[in-house]
N, CA, C and O atoms as a DFTB+ gen file, in Angstrom:
756 C
 N C O
     1  1      32.104      97.789    -101.734
     2  2      32.036      99.044    -102.451
     3  2      31.023      98.923    -103.591
     4  3      30.725      97.830    -104.072
     5  1      30.518     100.054    -103.995
     6  2      29.642     100.171    -105.151
     7  2      30.487     100.709    -106.299
     8  3      31.022     101.814    -106.218
     9  1      30.604      99.931    -107.357
    10  2      31.535     100.257    -108.438
    11  2      30.783     100.423    -109.751
    12  3      29.992      99.564    -110.141
    13  1      31.037     101.536    -110.423
    14  2      30.529     101.803    -111.760
    15  2      31.703     101.581    -112.708
    16  3      32.650     102.367    -112.718
    17  1      31.646     100.507    -113.510
    18  2      32.763     100.077    -114.352
    19  2      32.445     100.329    -115.829
    20  3      31.502      99.755    -116.373
    21  1      33.235     101.186    -116.467
    22  2      33.001     101.578    -117.857
    23  2      33.926     100.833    -118.814
    24  3      35.109     100.646    -118.530
    25  1      33.379     100.414    -119.945
    26  2      34.117      99.654    -120.952
    27  2      35.041     100.539    -121.786
    28  3      34.961     101.766    -121.743
    29  1      35.916      99.887    -122.542
    30  2      36.850     100.571    -123.435
    31  2      36.179     100.908    -124.763
    32  3      34.974     100.720    -124.935
    33  1      36.966     101.398    -125.677
    34  2      36.469     101.738    -127.009
    35  2      36.082     100.492    -127.814
    36  3      35.483     100.604    -128.884
    37  1      36.423      99.306    -127.299
    38  2      35.987      98.065    -127.941
    39  2      34.527      97.744    -127.614
    40  3      33.923      96.892    -128.267
    41  1      33.958      98.412    -126.619
    42  2      32.579      98.146    -126.211
    43  2      32.522      97.202    -125.020
    44  3      33.549      96.819    -124.459
    45  1      31.316      96.841    -124.651
    46  2      31.091      95.986    -123.479
    47  2      31.368      94.531    -123.867
    48  3      30.459      93.765    -124.185
    49  1      32.637      94.184    -123.829
    50  2      33.125      92.861    -124.244
    51  2      33.126      91.886    -123.064
    52  3      32.930      92.289    -121.917
    53  1      33.349      90.604    -123.353
    54  2      33.395      89.599    -122.282
    55  2      34.409      89.915    -121.188
    56  3      34.165      89.595    -120.025
    57  1      35.532      90.528    -121.524
    58  2      36.542      90.846    -120.506
    59  2      36.011      91.824    -119.462
    60  3      36.379      91.738    -118.290
    61  1      35.156      92.748    -119.874
    62  2      34.576      93.709    -118.927
    63  2      33.604      92.980    -117.993
    64  3      33.587      93.219    -116.785
    65  1      32.805      92.099    -118.568
    66  2      31.876      91.315    -117.741
    67  2      32.649      90.406    -116.778
    68  3      32.246      90.238    -115.627
    69  1      33.747      89.825    -117.243
    70  2      34.574      88.971    -116.378
    71  2      35.205      89.791    -115.248
    72  3      35.300      89.325    -114.113
    73  1      35.629      91.000    -115.564
    74  2      36.185      91.876    -114.526
    75  2      35.115      92.210    -113.489
    76  3      35.381      92.200    -112.287
    77  1      33.914      92.503    -113.957
    78  2      32.813      92.796    -113.028
    79  2      32.523      91.578    -112.147
    80  3      32.282      91.721    -110.949
    81  1      32.546      90.391    -112.736
    82  2      32.319      89.168    -111.948
    83  2      33.419      88.971    -110.914
    84  3      33.147      88.546    -109.792
    85  1      34.658      89.276    -111.285
    86  2      35.773      89.175    -110.330
    87  2      35.560      90.128    -109.160
    88  3      35.788      89.767    -108.005
    89  1      35.127      91.332    -109.462
    90  2      34.867      92.320    -108.410
    91  2      33.680      91.891    -107.534
    92  3      33.706      92.066    -106.316
    93  1      32.656      91.336    -108.158
    94  2      31.503      90.855    -107.381
    95  2      31.914      89.703    -106.462
    96  3      31.461      89.625    -105.320
    97  1      32.763      88.819    -106.956
    98  2      33.233      87.690    -106.146
    99  2      34.016      88.172    -104.932
   100  3      34.100      87.467    -103.926
   101  1      34.586      89.362    -105.021
   102  2      35.310      89.954    -103.895
   103  2      34.375      90.738    -102.970
   104  3      34.831      91.381    -102.024
   105  1      33.062      90.686    -103.245
   106  2      32.085      91.302    -102.361
   107  2      31.588      92.674    -102.768
   108  3      30.896      93.331    -101.990
   109  1      31.918      93.118    -103.955
   110  2      31.514      94.450    -104.398
   111  2      30.241      94.381    -105.255
   112  3      29.971      93.375    -105.911
   113  1      29.481      95.456    -105.235
   114  2      28.348      95.591    -106.138
   115  2      28.852      96.364    -107.352
   116  3      29.470      97.418    -107.205
   117  1      28.590      95.845    -108.553
   118  2      29.190      96.411    -109.764
   119  2      28.130      96.596    -110.848
   120  3      27.290      95.727    -111.080
   121  1      28.198      97.759    -111.503
   122  2      27.355      98.031    -112.660
   123  2      28.268      98.246    -113.862
   124  3      29.325      98.864    -113.738
   125  1      27.866      97.742    -115.017
   126  2      28.652      97.864    -116.250
   127  2      27.774      98.457    -117.353
   128  3      27.261      97.719    -118.194
   129  1      27.598      99.764    -117.359
   130  2      26.743     100.367    -118.378
   131  2      27.320     100.167    -119.778
   132  3      28.535     100.183    -119.974
   133  1      26.431      99.982    -120.733
   134  2      26.825      99.798    -122.125
   135  2      26.647     101.129    -122.856
   136  3      25.558     101.442    -123.338
   137  1      27.715     101.898    -122.932
   138  2      27.650     103.224    -123.536
   139  2      27.533     103.163    -125.058
   140  3      27.192     104.157    -125.699
   141  1      27.816     101.990    -125.634
   142  2      27.728     101.826    -127.086
   143  2      26.444     101.112    -127.507
   144  3      26.285     100.753    -128.674
   145  1      25.536     100.907    -126.565
   146  2      24.211     100.336    -126.849
   147  2      24.289      99.031    -127.652
   148  3      23.622      98.871    -128.675
   149  1      25.116      98.111    -127.164
   150  2      25.191      96.786    -127.760
   151  2      26.267      96.594    -128.809
   152  3      26.536      95.460    -129.206
   153  1      26.880      97.646    -129.262
   154  2      27.920      97.525    -130.292
   155  2      29.254      97.171    -129.647
   156  3      29.627      97.750    -128.627
   157  1      29.964      96.230    -130.235
   158  2      31.342      95.911    -129.856
   159  2      32.185      95.896    -131.121
   160  3      31.663      95.790    -132.231
   161  1      33.494      96.004    -130.940
   162  2      34.380      96.140    -132.092
   163  2      35.586      95.233    -131.949
   164  3      36.014      94.898    -130.845
   165  1      36.128      94.840    -133.113
   166  2      37.275      93.939    -133.143
   167  2      38.599      94.667    -133.250
   168  3      39.655      94.055    -133.090
   169  1      38.563      95.968    -133.517
   170  2      39.800      96.741    -133.596
   171  2      39.611      98.075    -132.891
   172  3      38.501      98.596    -132.784
   173  1      40.726      98.609    -132.416
   174  2      40.680      99.904    -131.743
   175  2      40.243     100.989    -132.732
   176  3      39.564     101.940    -132.345
   177  1      40.626     100.852    -134.000
   178  2      40.257     101.850    -135.003
   179  2      38.744     101.901    -135.206
   180  3      38.161     102.982    -135.287
   181  1      38.111     100.726    -135.286
   182  2      36.647     100.688    -135.439
   183  2      35.963     101.284    -134.207
   184  3      35.006     102.049    -134.327
   185  1      36.456     100.929    -133.042
   186  2      35.876     101.454    -131.810
   187  2      36.033     102.956    -131.692
   188  3      35.109     103.655    -131.278
   189  1      37.219     103.457    -132.061
   190  2      37.448     104.904    -131.994
   191  2      36.571     105.653    -133.001
   192  3      36.083     106.744    -132.708
   193  1      36.373     105.075    -134.173
   194  2      35.495     105.710    -135.164
   195  2      34.060     105.787    -134.627
   196  3      33.382     106.801    -134.795
   197  1      33.606     104.712    -133.982
   198  2      32.265     104.716    -133.401
   199  2      32.175     105.737    -132.261
   200  3      31.197     106.477    -132.155
   201  1      33.189     105.766    -131.426
   202  2      33.260     106.715    -130.329
   203  2      33.165     108.148    -130.859
   204  3      32.414     108.966    -130.328
   205  1      33.926     108.438    -131.899
   206  2      33.902     109.789    -132.476
   207  2      32.550     110.114    -133.102
   208  3      32.097     111.258    -133.046
   209  1      31.905     109.112    -133.698
   210  2      30.584     109.339    -134.295
   211  2      29.545     109.677    -133.221
   212  3      28.667     110.512    -133.438
   213  1      29.653     109.026    -132.073
   214  2      28.741     109.326    -130.962
   215  2      29.056     110.707    -130.396
   216  3      28.150     111.505    -130.155
   217  1      30.331     110.987    -130.187
   218  2      30.769     112.267    -129.638
   219  2      30.964     112.204    -128.138
   220  3      30.237     111.512    -127.426
   221  1      31.957     112.939    -127.674
   222  2      32.325     112.934    -126.254
   223  2      31.170     113.377    -125.357
   224  3      30.927     112.778    -124.310
   225  1      30.469     114.417    -125.767
   226  2      29.370     114.921    -124.931
   227  2      28.269     113.881    -124.753
   228  3      27.745     113.705    -123.653
   229  1      27.921     113.191    -125.840
   230  2      26.882     112.164    -125.750
   231  2      27.344     110.991    -124.887
   232  3      26.562     110.465    -124.095
   233  1      28.598     110.578    -125.030
   234  2      29.114     109.483    -124.191
   235  2      29.075     109.865    -122.713
   236  3      28.675     109.065    -121.867
   237  1      29.492     111.086    -122.414
   238  2      29.449     111.537    -121.010
   239  2      28.014     111.614    -120.507
   240  3      27.744     111.277    -119.354
   241  1      27.107     112.046    -121.346
   242  2      25.694     112.096    -120.957
   243  2      25.194     110.691    -120.622
   244  3      24.528     110.494    -119.605
   245  1      25.512     109.718    -121.472
   246  2      25.109     108.332    -121.212
   247  2      25.717     107.823    -119.909
   248  3      25.049     107.134    -119.138
   249  1      26.974     108.159    -119.664
   250  2      27.645     107.712    -118.439
   251  2      27.014     108.339    -117.199
   252  3      26.793     107.660    -116.196
   253  1      26.729     109.625    -117.270
   254  2      26.098     110.308    -116.139
   255  2      24.725     109.709    -115.850
   256  3      24.374     109.479    -114.693
   257  1      23.957     109.461    -116.895
   258  2      22.630     108.864    -116.713
   259  2      22.725     107.462    -116.106
   260  3      21.876     107.072    -115.304
   261  1      23.750     106.712    -116.485
   262  2      23.933     105.368    -115.927
   263  2      24.328     105.422    -114.458
   264  3      23.885     104.593    -113.664
   265  1      25.155     106.387    -114.097
   266  2      25.656     106.478    -112.724
   267  2      24.684     107.177    -111.778
   268  3      24.686     106.897    -110.579
   269  1      23.865     108.069    -112.291
   270  2      23.007     108.914    -111.446
   271  2      22.181     108.151    -110.409
   272  3      22.119     108.586    -109.259
   273  1      21.544     107.032    -110.766
   274  2      20.730     106.347    -109.753
   275  2      21.540     105.786    -108.572
   276  3      20.973     105.466    -107.527
   277  1      22.853     105.671    -108.739
   278  2      23.692     105.043    -107.709
   279  2      24.684     105.999    -107.072
   280  3      25.341     105.636    -106.097
   281  1      24.809     107.202    -107.591
   282  2      25.870     108.107    -107.135
   283  2      25.722     108.507    -105.675
   284  3      26.719     108.834    -105.030
   285  1      24.529     108.491    -105.145
   286  2      24.336     108.815    -103.733
   287  2      24.946     107.780    -102.795
   288  3      25.076     108.031    -101.597
   289  1      25.318     106.628    -103.322
   290  2      25.910     105.556    -102.513
   291  2      27.412     105.722    -102.307
   292  3      28.028     104.930    -101.595
   293  1      28.002     106.735    -102.920
   294  2      29.441     106.890    -102.821
   295  2      30.167     105.927    -103.733
   296  3      30.887     105.048    -103.260
   297  1      29.990     106.079    -105.027
   298  2      30.548     105.155    -106.009
   299  2      32.065     105.210    -106.101
   300  3      32.690     106.251    -105.901
   301  1      32.629     104.054    -106.412
   302  2      33.977     103.999    -106.955
   303  2      33.779     103.956    -108.467
   304  3      33.119     103.057    -108.988
   305  1      34.349     104.920    -109.158
   306  2      34.284     104.942    -110.613
   307  2      35.502     104.201    -111.140
   308  3      36.614     104.397    -110.651
   309  1      35.291     103.352    -112.133
   310  2      36.379     102.557    -112.697
   311  2      36.150     102.409    -114.188
   312  3      35.026     102.545    -114.670
   313  1      37.219     102.130    -114.912
   314  2      37.060     101.928    -116.343
   315  2      38.326     101.474    -117.013
   316  3      39.425     101.562    -116.463
   317  1      38.135     100.978    -118.238
   318  2      39.204     100.492    -119.086
   319  2      39.446     101.491    -120.220
   320  3      38.542     101.737    -121.018
   321  1      40.630     102.063    -120.307
   322  2      41.047     102.938    -121.398
   323  2      40.047     104.085    -121.587
   324  3      39.990     104.978    -120.741
   325  1      39.261     104.092    -122.662
   326  2      38.231     105.123    -122.843
   327  2      37.328     105.185    -121.612
   328  3      36.979     106.269    -121.144
   329  1      36.959     104.030    -121.099
   330  2      36.111     103.989    -119.909
   331  2      36.790     104.588    -118.692
   332  3      36.121     105.133    -117.815
   333  1      38.125     104.493    -118.627
   334  2      38.862     105.119    -117.525
   335  2      38.768     106.638    -117.624
   336  3      38.603     107.321    -116.614
   337  1      38.873     107.167    -118.850
   338  2      38.764     108.616    -119.000
   339  2      37.370     109.101    -118.602
   340  3      37.227     110.164    -117.998
   341  1      36.358     108.327    -118.938
   342  2      34.989     108.669    -118.542
   343  2      34.840     108.567    -117.026
   344  3      34.263     109.451    -116.393
   345  1      35.362     107.489    -116.449
   346  2      35.302     107.311    -114.993
   347  2      35.978     108.472    -114.275
   348  3      35.464     108.978    -113.277
   349  1      37.131     108.892    -114.788
   350  2      37.850     110.004    -114.166
   351  2      37.011     111.274    -114.190
   352  3      36.901     111.969    -113.180
   353  1      36.424     111.575    -115.330
   354  2      35.603     112.784    -115.458
   355  2      34.444     112.758    -114.465
   356  3      34.167     113.762    -113.809
   357  1      33.771     111.625    -114.353
   358  2      32.637     111.527    -113.438
   359  2      33.075     111.591    -111.981
   360  3      32.444     112.275    -111.175
   361  1      34.148     110.887    -111.634
   362  2      34.605     110.870    -110.247
   363  2      35.013     112.263    -109.773
   364  3      34.717     112.658    -108.645
   365  1      35.698     113.005    -110.652
   366  2      36.153     114.340    -110.255
   367  2      35.005     115.330    -110.152
   368  3      35.159     116.401    -109.565
   369  1      33.851     114.980    -110.720
   370  2      32.681     115.848    -110.627
   371  2      31.661     115.403    -109.599
   372  3      30.629     116.051    -109.427
   373  1      31.939     114.296    -108.909
   374  2      30.983     113.737    -107.946
   375  2      31.564     113.846    -106.539
   376  3      32.471     113.100    -106.171
   377  1      31.033     114.776    -105.764
   378  2      31.587     115.001    -104.413
   379  2      31.411     113.804    -103.496
   380  3      32.066     113.735    -102.455
   381  1      30.553     112.864    -103.846
   382  2      30.358     111.669    -103.027
   383  2      31.188     110.472    -103.509
   384  3      31.098     109.387    -102.934
   385  1      31.985     110.660    -104.549
   386  2      32.803     109.557    -105.068
   387  2      33.703     109.007    -103.966
   388  3      34.311     109.761    -103.207
   389  1      33.777     107.678    -103.894
   390  2      34.602     107.017    -102.876
   391  2      35.996     106.682    -103.372
   392  3      36.912     106.475    -102.576
   393  1      36.157     106.629    -104.692
   394  2      37.452     106.281    -105.248
   395  2      37.395     106.260    -106.760
   396  3      36.334     106.401    -107.369
   397  1      38.573     106.080    -107.353
   398  2      38.718     106.057    -108.791
   399  2      39.763     105.010    -109.149
   400  3      40.919     105.113    -108.739
   401  1      39.352     103.998    -109.917
   402  2      40.238     102.931    -110.366
   403  2      40.355     103.017    -111.880
   404  3      39.390     102.772    -112.604
   405  1      41.551     103.370    -112.352
   406  2      41.801     103.575    -113.770
   407  2      42.656     102.440    -114.315
   408  3      43.754     102.181    -113.823
   409  1      42.135     101.766    -115.341
   410  2      42.850     100.685    -115.999
   411  2      43.129     101.101    -117.434
   412  3      42.209     101.217    -118.244
   413  1      44.380     101.321    -117.743
   414  2      44.830     101.587    -119.110
   415  2      44.504     102.978    -119.621
   416  3      44.617     103.207    -120.825
   417  1      44.107     103.916    -118.783
   418  2      43.803     105.225    -119.328
   419  2      43.556     106.306    -118.301
   420  3      43.254     106.040    -117.138
   421  1      43.695     107.536    -118.768
   422  2      43.434     108.741    -117.980
   423  2      42.721     109.731    -118.896
   424  3      42.360     109.408    -120.028
   425  1      42.530     110.934    -118.385
   426  2      41.877     111.972    -119.177
   427  2      42.400     113.334    -118.752
   428  3      43.035     113.474    -117.707
   429  1      42.123     114.332    -119.577
   430  2      42.406     115.710    -119.189
   431  2      41.609     116.043    -117.935
   432  3      40.568     115.443    -117.669
   433  1      42.105     116.993    -117.178
   434  2      41.367     117.478    -116.014
   435  2      40.727     118.816    -116.363
   436  3      41.337     119.664    -117.015
   437  1      39.494     118.987    -115.917
   438  2      38.822     120.270    -116.110
   439  2      39.569     121.333    -115.302
   440  3      40.126     121.031    -114.246
   441  1      39.583     122.572    -115.792
   442  2      40.239     123.637    -115.040
   443  2      39.577     123.813    -113.673
   444  3      38.357     123.716    -113.540
   445  1      40.380     124.065    -112.696
   446  2      39.915     124.356    -111.333
   447  2      39.195     123.192    -110.664
   448  3      38.459     123.410    -109.702
   449  1      39.384     121.951    -111.145
   450  2      38.771     120.807    -110.477
   451  2      39.425     120.638    -109.109
   452  3      40.624     120.863    -108.944
   453  1      38.620     120.239    -108.143
   454  2      39.132     120.071    -106.790
   455  2      38.395     118.921    -106.110
   456  3      37.169     118.826    -106.174
   457  1      39.165     118.049    -105.459
   458  2      38.600     116.936    -104.696
   459  2      39.270     116.903    -103.336
   460  3      40.336     117.485    -103.135
   461  1      38.632     116.219    -102.416
   462  2      39.160     116.135    -101.058
   463  2      39.786     114.760    -100.825
   464  3      39.124     113.841    -100.343
   465  1      41.075     114.630    -101.174
   466  2      41.828     113.389    -100.972
   467  2      41.165     112.164    -101.614
   468  3      41.151     111.087    -101.018
   469  1      40.623     112.322    -102.811
   470  2      40.016     111.206    -103.523
   471  2      41.083     110.144    -103.791
   472  3      42.095     110.443    -104.425
   473  1      40.875     108.899    -103.316
   474  2      41.831     107.834    -103.611
   475  2      41.749     107.433    -105.086
   476  3      40.673     107.132    -105.602
   477  1      42.903     107.434    -105.751
   478  2      42.978     107.126    -107.179
   479  2      44.094     106.111    -107.388
   480  3      45.197     106.259    -106.864
   481  1      43.783     105.081    -108.164
   482  2      44.801     104.113    -108.527
   483  2      44.760     103.925    -110.045
   484  3      43.700     103.700    -110.629
   485  1      45.944     104.023    -110.674
   486  2      46.084     103.869    -112.116
   487  2      46.988     102.681    -112.413
   488  3      48.055     102.536    -111.816
   489  1      46.552     101.833    -113.342
   490  2      47.352     100.703    -113.832
   491  2      47.524     100.900    -115.334
   492  3      46.542     101.019    -116.067
   493  1      48.779     100.934    -115.789
   494  2      49.039     101.250    -117.187
   495  2      50.316     100.543    -117.665
   496  3      51.256     100.327    -116.900
   497  1      50.314     100.197    -118.943
   498  2      51.480      99.559    -119.550
   499  2      52.657     100.534    -119.594
   500  3      52.490     101.752    -119.538
   501  1      53.852      99.949    -119.696
   502  2      55.067     100.762    -119.834
   503  2      55.946     100.142    -120.900
   504  3      56.514      99.074    -120.669
   505  1      56.081     100.766    -122.056
   506  2      55.441     102.017    -122.476
   507  2      54.010     101.768    -122.947
   508  3      53.608     100.632    -123.199
   509  1      53.266     102.844    -123.056
   510  2      51.898     102.782    -123.563
   511  2      51.737     103.905    -124.584
   512  3      51.962     105.070    -124.256
   513  1      51.350     103.574    -125.821
   514  2      51.261     104.614    -126.846
   515  2      50.197     105.673    -126.556
   516  3      50.274     106.789    -127.072
   517  1      49.212     105.329    -125.739
   518  2      48.139     106.280    -125.423
   519  2      48.392     107.029    -124.117
   520  3      47.734     108.032    -123.844
   521  1      49.336     106.553    -123.313
   522  2      49.635     107.154    -122.009
   523  2      51.151     107.308    -121.897
   524  3      51.807     106.552    -121.180
   525  1      51.700     108.289    -122.607
   526  2      53.149     108.473    -122.660
   527  2      53.701     108.911    -121.300
   528  3      52.958     109.374    -120.435
   529  1      55.001     108.757    -121.132
   530  2      55.645     109.139    -119.872
   531  2      55.417     110.613    -119.554
   532  3      55.086     110.961    -118.420
   533  1      55.592     111.479    -120.549
   534  2      55.387     112.918    -120.323
   535  2      53.947     113.211    -119.915
   536  3      53.699     113.995    -118.999
   537  1      53.002     112.576    -120.604
   538  2      51.590     112.771    -120.279
   539  2      51.312     112.325    -118.841
   540  3      50.667     113.047    -118.079
   541  1      51.796     111.142    -118.472
   542  2      51.527     110.622    -117.134
   543  2      52.153     111.495    -116.046
   544  3      51.561     111.677    -114.983
   545  1      53.326     112.026    -116.300
   546  2      53.956     112.918    -115.318
   547  2      53.106     114.163    -115.101
   548  3      52.858     114.565    -113.964
   549  1      52.661     114.771    -116.200
   550  2      51.823     115.970    -116.096
   551  2      50.490     115.638    -115.437
   552  3      50.002     116.395    -114.597
   553  1      49.903     114.511    -115.815
   554  2      48.619     114.087    -115.242
   555  2      48.758     113.883    -113.731
   556  3      47.906     114.331    -112.963
   557  1      49.819     113.216    -113.312
   558  2      50.050     112.958    -111.886
   559  2      50.135     114.272    -111.104
   560  3      49.526     114.409    -110.043
   561  1      50.883     115.220    -111.627
   562  2      51.016     116.516    -110.951
   563  2      49.679     117.253    -110.894
   564  3      49.339     117.844    -109.869
   565  1      48.923     117.220    -111.984
   566  2      47.617     117.882    -112.008
   567  2      46.652     117.229    -111.024
   568  3      45.913     117.920    -110.322
   569  1      46.657     115.903    -110.974
   570  2      45.769     115.212    -110.028
   571  2      46.149     115.566    -108.591
   572  3      45.272     115.782    -107.755
   573  1      47.433     115.625    -108.303
   574  2      47.883     116.005    -106.966
   575  2      47.447     117.415    -106.604
   576  3      46.979     117.660    -105.492
   577  1      47.602     118.343    -107.544
   578  2      47.155     119.727    -107.290
   579  2      45.649     119.801    -107.086
   580  3      45.160     120.666    -106.360
   581  1      44.909     118.892    -107.729
   582  2      43.446     118.874    -107.585
   583  2      43.023     118.291    -106.232
   584  3      41.867     118.427    -105.833
   585  1      43.955     117.643    -105.528
   586  2      43.637     117.097    -104.213
   587  2      43.475     115.590    -104.172
   588  3      43.077     115.040    -103.146
   589  1      43.779     114.910    -105.274
   590  2      43.646     113.447    -105.313
   591  2      44.863     112.787    -104.671
   592  3      45.967     113.331    -104.689
   593  1      44.641     111.619    -104.111
   594  2      45.703     110.797    -103.533
   595  2      45.977     109.670    -104.536
   596  3      45.258     108.671    -104.556
   597  1      47.016     109.826    -105.366
   598  2      47.225     109.002    -106.554
   599  2      48.347     107.982    -106.378
   600  3      49.420     108.289    -105.860
   601  1      48.060     106.751    -106.828
   602  2      49.067     105.696    -106.960
   603  2      49.091     105.282    -108.425
   604  3      48.042     105.123    -109.049
   605  1      50.301     105.108    -108.975
   606  2      50.442     104.653    -110.360
   607  2      51.242     103.361    -110.369
   608  3      52.291     103.263    -109.733
   609  1      50.740     102.374    -111.093
   610  2      51.426     101.100    -111.276
   611  2      51.678     100.912    -112.768
   612  3      50.752     100.988    -113.575
   613  1      52.941     100.666    -113.132
   614  2      53.344     100.476    -114.524
   615  2      53.737      99.014    -114.731
   616  3      54.277      98.369    -113.833
   617  1      53.457      98.511    -115.921
   618  2      53.725      97.107    -116.250
   619  2      54.573      97.042    -117.513
   620  3      54.067      97.168    -118.629
   621  1      55.876      96.842    -117.314
   622  2      56.843      96.849    -118.413
   623  2      56.539      95.736    -119.413
   624  3      56.341      94.577    -119.048
   625  1      56.510      96.123    -120.669
   626  2      56.337      95.161    -121.743
   627  2      54.911      94.743    -122.038
   628  3      54.666      94.053    -123.027
   629  1      53.973      95.139    -121.210
   630  2      52.566      94.785    -121.446
   631  2      51.994      95.671    -122.551
   632  3      52.471      96.785    -122.768
   633  1      50.978      95.176    -123.244
   634  2      50.292      95.972    -124.262
   635  2      49.265      96.892    -123.615
   636  3      48.989      96.776    -122.421
   637  1      48.706      97.793    -124.388
   638  2      47.794      98.820    -123.846
   639  2      46.645      98.213    -123.030
   640  3      46.477      98.561    -121.861
   641  1      45.867      97.326    -123.617
   642  2      44.737      96.703    -122.901
   643  2      45.139      95.292    -122.448
   644  3      44.530      94.299    -122.846
   645  1      46.161      95.231    -121.622
   646  2      46.765      93.949    -121.244
   647  2      45.901      93.088    -120.331
   648  3      46.264      91.941    -120.074
   649  1      44.785      93.587    -119.834
   650  2      43.921      92.761    -118.973
   651  2      42.847      92.013    -119.753
   652  3      42.115      91.214    -119.170
   653  1      42.737      92.254    -121.054
   654  2      41.703      91.610    -121.866
   655  2      42.279      90.376    -122.559
   656  3      43.060      90.509    -123.501
   657  1      41.900      89.161    -122.098
   658  2      42.490      87.942    -122.659
   659  2      42.128      87.677    -124.118
   660  3      42.729      86.805    -124.744
   661  1      41.170      88.401    -124.670
   662  2      40.772      88.193    -126.055
   663  2      41.468      89.144    -127.032
   664  3      41.177      89.132    -128.228
   665  1      42.381      89.961    -126.521
   666  2      43.078      90.917    -127.378
   667  2      44.566      90.584    -127.460
   668  3      45.107      89.951    -126.553
   669  1      45.237      91.003    -128.543
   670  2      46.668      90.727    -128.689
   671  2      47.530      91.358    -127.587
   672  3      48.634      90.880    -127.329
   673  1      47.050      92.411    -126.941
   674  2      47.797      93.086    -125.880
   675  2      47.881      92.284    -124.584
   676  3      48.662      92.632    -123.698
   677  1      47.107      91.238    -124.460
   678  2      46.964      90.517    -123.199
   679  2      48.306      90.061    -122.633
   680  3      49.157      89.530    -123.346
   681  1      48.469      90.286    -121.329
   682  2      49.647      89.842    -120.596
   683  2      49.142      89.244    -119.282
   684  3      48.786      89.983    -118.364
   685  1      49.108      87.924    -119.187
   686  2      48.510      87.235    -118.037
   687  2      49.169      87.643    -116.721
   688  3      48.475      87.871    -115.730
   689  1      50.477      87.738    -116.699
   690  2      51.178      88.085    -115.463
   691  2      50.843      89.506    -115.015
   692  3      50.553      89.740    -113.842
   693  1      50.885      90.450    -115.952
   694  2      50.552      91.836    -115.622
   695  2      49.083      91.964    -115.216
   696  3      48.752      92.720    -114.303
   697  1      48.209      91.229    -115.894
   698  2      46.780      91.285    -115.568
   699  2      46.534      90.789    -114.146
   700  3      45.806      91.428    -113.387
   701  1      47.127      89.669    -113.781
   702  2      46.928      89.141    -112.424
   703  2      47.506      90.072    -111.373
   704  3      46.908      90.262    -110.314
   705  1      48.670      90.657    -111.658
   706  2      49.259      91.619    -110.723
   707  2      48.346      92.831    -110.560
   708  3      48.164      93.338    -109.453
   709  1      47.782      93.284    -111.659
   710  2      46.855      94.423    -111.618
   711  2      45.661      94.104    -110.731
   712  3      45.302      94.902    -109.865
   713  1      45.048      92.956    -110.935
   714  2      43.856      92.621    -110.154
   715  2      44.179      92.434    -108.678
   716  3      43.372      92.804    -107.826
   717  1      45.343      91.868    -108.353
   718  2      45.737      91.732    -106.934
   719  2      45.812      93.101    -106.263
   720  3      45.246      93.317    -105.192
   721  1      46.522      94.017    -106.915
   722  2      46.697      95.355    -106.350
   723  2      45.374      96.110    -106.320
   724  3      45.052      96.764    -105.328
   725  1      44.608      96.021    -107.406
   726  2      43.333      96.753    -107.486
   727  2      42.352      96.264    -106.423
   728  3      41.660      97.071    -105.803
   729  1      42.287      94.967    -106.211
   730  2      41.382      94.435    -105.178
   731  2      41.802      94.886    -103.793
   732  3      40.953      95.157    -102.944
   733  1      43.105      94.970    -103.554
   734  2      43.598      95.513    -102.286
   735  2      43.219      96.982    -102.110
   736  3      42.840      97.416    -101.022
   737  1      43.329      97.732    -103.194
   738  2      42.952      99.149    -103.171
   739  2      41.467      99.284    -102.821
   740  3      41.103     100.080    -101.956
   741  1      40.621      98.519    -103.484
   742  2      39.186      98.603    -103.220
   743  2      38.861      98.176    -101.795
   744  3      37.962      98.735    -101.167
   745  1      39.580      97.197    -101.289
   746  2      39.367      96.730     -99.915
   747  2      39.726      97.824     -98.906
   748  3      39.161      97.872     -97.814
   749  1      40.663      98.699     -99.270
   750  2      41.132      99.748     -98.351
   751  2      40.189     100.950     -98.292
   752  3      40.320     101.793     -97.405
   753  1      39.243     101.036     -99.225
   754  2      38.367     102.223     -99.277
   755  2      37.251     102.156     -98.253
   756  3      36.433     103.073     -98.170
């Protein structure tokens, strides 16, 4: 598969590069655009402040420009937290998208969005302060109405960005389980 993998609000950190290497080792072609142009952050607050300073429209513009040269290949859009929300927005707007892999995050759906059985897999902590139970229930129903084929995997006790070994949220067991399932999902596309 051809995978466009977007980083979290922490920026393009080593964990994102390691995830891309894991996906490449499984036979996938992976791109990791740097939407923050080299900036990385040590706290979610710093990253969110930078994200807000750039603005949602500019971030989406950067993401679209990064994906455009490859979108004709039928991309799988993927991302971590903020990057997952960006991946979701792009996948739902790309009729050639092959799949959507969301790690630690989702996003609002545009009104009247429609896809044709787009395979979607979400991996998220339980509980997660950014992805509450009520939000996830509503999101799941909206994605289903939009035509997506959605699977959700929850990881009890894990922190929000539990796949990043350099963050306090890291949970090795949940991270390995996530990658096992995610690699199976990508293999099925």
